[in-house]
N, C-alpha and C positions, 0 to 999 in steps of 0.2 A: 504493500500500500504506500508506505513512505519511501522516498529515495534517501539513502544515507550518503551524504556528500559533505565536502569540507565547507567550513565557514567562508572561505575566500570565494567560493562559487556563488554565494547568495548575498554577500554583504551589501551590494549596491541595491538590493531589493528592500532593505530594511529602512524603516523610518529614521530620518537623520537624528532625531532626538532620542532614539533608543539607546539605552545604556550599553548594549552589546556593540552597536556601531561606534558610539563615542569612545568607549574604552579601547576598542581595537585601533581606532585612528590615533588616539593619544599615546598609545604604547607600542607604536611601530609594528602593527600587525600581530599583536599578542595572540589573537584567536584564529589566525589564518588556517591552522591545521586541525582545529577542533571539529568534532562531528556534529552535523546538523541533520535532523530528520525533516525532509522537505516534501510538501504536497502542493501540486498546482491544480487549481480548480476548487469547486465546492465539495465539502467533505461532511459526512454524517457518521458518527460513531455512537456506540452504546455507552462507553466510558473512556476516559483518558487519564492515565496515570503519568505523573511527571517525576517519578523516581526512576530516571533512566540514566544510562551512561552518556547519552548525548547531552551537549551543552544547551541545545535549543531545538524547538520545533517551530517551523515556519509553514503557515498555510497561506498560499497565495490565492485567496478566495474567501468564501463564507464557511463557517464551522458551526455545526450543530452537534451537541453531545446530549443524548437523551437522558442519561442518568446523572453522572457526576464527573467532575474534573478534580483531581486531588493529588496530594503527595504527603508523605510522612516526614521527610527531612526538610526542615525549614532553614537550613544553613548552607544551601547549595543545590537546590533542586533544578530540574530542567526548565528552562524558560519557554515561553509560548508567545509567539507573535502571529496575529491574524490580520491579514491585509484587507479583509472585508468585515462583515458583521459576525458576531458570535452569540450563540445561545446555549445555555446549559440548565439543567434542573438544579444542581448544587455545585458550588465551587468551594474547595477547601485548599487554600493557597498559602504560600509563604516561602521565602528563600530563593525567589527568582523574580525576574521581570515578566509580567503578563501585560502585553501591549495589544490593544484592539484599535485598528485604524477606523473602523466603522462604529456601529452601536453594539452595546453589550446588554443582553437580557438574561437575567438569572431568575428562573421561575420560583425558586424557593429561597435558599440561603447562600450568600457569599460570606466566607470567613477568610480574612487575610491576617496572618500572624507573623510577628517578628520584624525587626528593623532591617533585615536583609531582603525584604520583599517590597515590590512596587506593583501597583495596578495603574496603568495609563489607558484611558479611553478617550479617543479623539472625538467620538460622537457622543451620543446620549447613553445613559445607563439606567436600567430599571431592575429592581429586585424587591422581593417581599421583605427579606431580612438582610440587612447589611451590617457586618461586624468587622471591626478592625481592632487589633490588640497588639501590645508591646511594640508600639511605634511603627506599625505597618503604614506605608505611604500610599495615598490614593490621589490621582489627578484625573478629574473628569472635565474635559473641555466643553462638552455640551451641557445639557440639563440632566439632572438626576431625580429619580422618583423612587423612594423607598417607603414601605409601610412602617418600617422601624429601622433606626440606625443606632447601633450600640458601639461605643468607643471605649477602649481600655477598661474592660469589665472587671479588672481587679479593684476599681474604685466603686465601693459600695455606698448605699444610701440613696435617698430620694433625689438629691440634687446631682449626684455624680454618676449613678449607674443603676444596677438592678441586681436581683437575686437570680443567678443562672439556674439554680435548682428548680425554679418555677417555670423555666422555658424549655430546658432540654430533658430528654428521657434519662432516668437514673443510671442506666448502663454506661453512659459516657461521662459521668461526673466523678472525678477523683476528689475525695474530701480528706486531705492530709493536713494535719496540724491546724484544723479548723479554717483552712484556706482552700475552698473548692476551686477546681480547675477542670477544663475540658480535656478528655482523653482523645486525642486526635486519631490514634490508630484504631481505637474502638469505633469512633465515628465513621471512619472509612470502611470498616468491616461491616457495620450495619447498612451503610449505603450499598455496598457490594451485594448484600443479601436482600436488598429492597425492603429494609425495615425502617421504620420512622426514627429520626434522630431528635425531633423536637415536637412540642405540642403546637400544632398550627393555629389552634384557636387562641393561643396566647401571644402570637407574633405581634398583633396590634397592641401598641403600648396603652396601658391604663394611665391616663394623665393624672396620676395621684399627686397631690400637692401637700406639703407639710402643714401641720397645724401650727399656725403662728400665734404665739401667746398674746392675748389682749391685755394691755398694760394698765387698764383702768378698772376700777371696781364696778362702775356703771357708766351710763352715757349722759348723766346729768350735767347741765351747764353750770359750772361753779368756778370760782377764782383759782382754786388749787390746780384744777386741770388746765385752766388757761395759762397759768405759770409754767406748767409742764410742757405744753405744746409750743411754747415760745422760749424754751430753755436755750442756753448758749450751746448746748450739745447738739441742737437741731438747726439753729439759724446759721446762715453762712456769712462769712466775712465779705464786706463790700469794699468800697474805696476808703482810704485812710480818713478822708474828710467826712464820711458818712456818720450821721448821728443815730442811725437805726440799723438793725440787722434783720434778715427775714429769709423765708423760703416760700416758694409757690409752685403750684402744679395744677393740672387739669385731671379730672376723672370724668370721662365722657364729655358732656357739655357743661359740667359744673367746674367752676374755677375756685381755687382756694389760695389764700395768702395768710401767713402768720408773721407777725412783726413784733419786735421788741425795740422800743424807742428810748434811748438813754438808759439810765440805771437808777436803782432806788435812791442813790445819793444825789441825783440831779433833779432840778425843777422841771416839771412838765413830763416826767417819765410815765409811760403807759405801755401796756401790752395789748395786742389786738389780733383778731382773726377777721378776715373778709371773705365772704361767700358771694359768688355771682352765678345766677341761673341763666346761662347763655346770654342772650341779649335782652332779657326781661328786667330782672330785679337784682340789686346788689344790697347786701346787708353787712354792717360793720358792728362787731361785738368787741367791747373794750373793757379792760380793768385798769383803774387808776388808784394809786395809793392815797389814802386819807388818814389823817391822824385822829385817833379816837381817845377820849378821856378815859383813863383807867379807873376802875372802881376800887383799886387797892388803896391802902392807907397813905402811901407816899405820893398818890395822885400822879404817877408817871404817865407818860403819853406813849401809846403803842401804835404800831402800823397795822392798818387794815386795808382791804381792797374793796373798791366800789365797782360793781358791774353795771354797765349801761350798753345800749345799742341804738342804732339808727339805720334807716333804710331809704332807698330811693329807686326810682325807675332809671334804668341805664340809658335808654334812648327815648326820644320823644320830646315834647315841649316842657313837660313838668318833671324835672330831674332834681328838684330840691330835696334835701335830706329831711326825714321825719323821725321823731323818736319812736322806738319800739316799746310798746306797752301792751297791756291785756286787750286793748281795743284795736290793735294793729290788724290788718287784713290776714285772713287765714293763710293765704299763700306765703306771707312773710313768716308767720309762725312755723309753717311747715318747712320753709327754706332753712330757717335757723336750726330747727330740731333735727332734720334729716342730715344736713351737711355737717352739723357738729358731731353727730355720731360717725359719719363717714371720715371726718378729720381724725377722730380718735383711732379709728381702725387704720387709717393711712399712716399715722405716726407709729402705731404698733408694728405695722408691716415694715416701715422704714428702719426702725431699730433692729428688727430681725435681719433685714436684707443687707444692712451696712457691714455685716460680718462675713458675707458670702464671697466677696472678691477683695483681696488685700491690695491696697494702693502700691505696696512694694512690687507686686507682679506687673503693674502698669509701668513702673520705672525700669524694671528689669527688661521688659520688652523694648522700651524706647532706647535702652543702652546697647542693644545688640549691634554688632558690626554690620549685619545685613540691613539694618534700618538706617544707618548713618547717611547714605546719599539722599534719602527721602526727607528733606529738611524744610519743606515749605508746604504746610498744610493747606494754604489758600491758593496754591498753584496746582490745578488738577493734573498737570503733567508730572509733577514731582512730589505729590503728597503720599503716594503709596504704590502697591503692587498686588497683582493676583498671585496666589499660591494655590494651585488646584482650583477648587470651586469657591474659594474665599478671597475677598478683596480686603486688604489691610491699608488703612491710612493712619498717619502719625502726626501728632502735634507735640513738640517738645515744650516742657515747662518754660514759661517766660516768652514764648514766641509772640510777636506783636501783631495785633489786629487793630487798625485805626489808632495806632500809637499806644495801645493799651496792652500790657502783658497778659497772656492767657494761661490757663491751667493746662497741665499735661493731659493728653487724651490719646486713646487708641480707638479707631473706628473699624468695625467689621461689617462686611456686606456679603450677601449671597442671593442667588436667584432661587425662586421657588414658584410652584404652580398653585394657584388658589383653588377653592372648591368649584369654581366655575370653569376651571381649565385654562385660565389666563395666566400668562407668564408675568411675574412680578419680581421686584427687587426689594429686599428689606435691609435696613441699616440699624446697627446697634452701636451706640457711642458710649465709651467707658471713660469717664472724666474724673480726675482727682479734684475733690473740693475740700476746703478747710472750714471747719465750724468756728464759731466765736470762742469756744473753749480750747482751741488749738488742735482738736482731734481731726482726723481726716476720714473720708469715705470715698468710695468709687460710686459716682452717680451714673445711672444707666438711662439713656434715652433710646426709645425705639421709634423708627420712622419708616414710612414707605416713600418718602420724598428726599431726594438727594440733598436738597438745600435745607432740610430740617425745618421747613416752614410749619409743618404740622406734626408734632412729636408727642410721645407719651412718656411720662416719668415712671418707669416700671418699679423703681424703689418704693414708691407710694402705692402703686396699683396692685403689685403682687400678682398672684394667680399664675396661669400657664405662661404668660409672656415673661415673667421674671424667671421662671424655670427655664424657658428657652434661652434667655439672655445669659444665665450662668453656665449652662451647658455649652452654648456657642462660644463663650469666652474660653472655657477649658479646651475646647477643640482648637480654637485659634491660637491659644498660647502654646500648645504642644506642636502644632503645625509650624508656627513661626520659629520656635526654638530648634526644631528638627532641621528645617531648611537652613538656618544659620549654622548649625553644627556641620551639616553636609558641606556647606561652602568652606568652612574652616578646615575641613578634612580633605579638601581638594576638588570637590565636585562643583562645577560651575552652575549657578542657579539658572534654570530654564526661564525663570520669571522676570529676570532683570532687563530693564531698558538699557539702551546704549550708554547713557550718561552714568547709570549705576554701575555697569560693567567696567567702565573706564575708572570710576572712583575706586572700586574694589581692587582693580589691578594696581593702581597707584599706591594703595594701602598695603599691597602684598597679600591680600586675602585670597586672590586667585591669580593664576599665571596666564 
């Protein structure tokens, strides 16, 4: 079926970005005499094992494998290059380059394991279950569609991974020292015997979200809670000349702002929250310190807080402020009660979310040699790069915008297909911000607009989008660090533009 020929006879048929082609060119024909299994035309097989003596299998056409493609050795298995489309039921890969020039469809599961393995798909990829582990590399140039994508499954917990014993049949789970792992050889044996390896009804992820502690005893509007939601640990630092500190966000069409003006030692000090119901009404709730006469013998004076509120229409002719009292319109009473409860929940979510991404990780990514040439966030030609199916943009701490220094930021973007089948792009921005008490957090914005005109603050929103943001950051962090290490180890990045390549050469990172 296959012709067994030398690498030198087929090297010019290979994609120029293939590792096999590049390595041979860079090392004076290192692979010229290596054995290659070659097939010209469309090919259909029952199964394809990649534990061969040959270095590479090349199919100059389309390839269909009805059952599975796999190998047991992840430290030097036979490579596979298909110059057309490829389809398989299962793929258990690792230890080689698998390169598909067309589209790749995996009917059930693709598992790529170990950092000696690469999957490159120049077209689109589709799979029910996509798993990558132990720094396996994936680059899909077209679109990707997976019912579930699991990365680095040794990270357990709701935010980082999953329990593999819930997904795979028990025969292939090794539970040693309370660290479960997948038994690759047994998985291939079951596939060979046409036996199931996983529970298909559990492939689709359950979007379980962690229980976020509610930090307040109730949702009553009271001065103590007003002090807590305007605390220095929540309000952000502004300009040095600012006399107030604040934070703000949207939840749907509801706007929220919390502000602390001055401090208890200054005249005119107050704390407030502002709610706005779209373009209809705005309500301001405020506490101010008042001095009350003590009933103690020494007649000392103690500090108390006075709560007040006012409202107005946001648009129209009559936009004057009115005091909030028991006779205020029902819509104002409802606006204050509902949004006060939403604010308490948002603050609870924020306090939980602020510990999920460490600001140190943002600074570590911005300090990578790979990132150095991308030094202008506001120049779309120089602000970032694509690595696989993820776009990275970078803003160094202190970079100027309109003469004002900006905070450190890493932005990730990816293509996706919405429920209507339309192609979309989503953006996650991870920005270091400093609170008034000196503490830092990573603020996460989500947008489907490249210019961030309409964004969501997922630190306050929580839910599935916060879960997506944390997982996407973990994926991006590992992908960027891995590409950086590959460059330092001598592999030229496929993703670099000409100016970046020139910079890396001048720095001695690549030759």
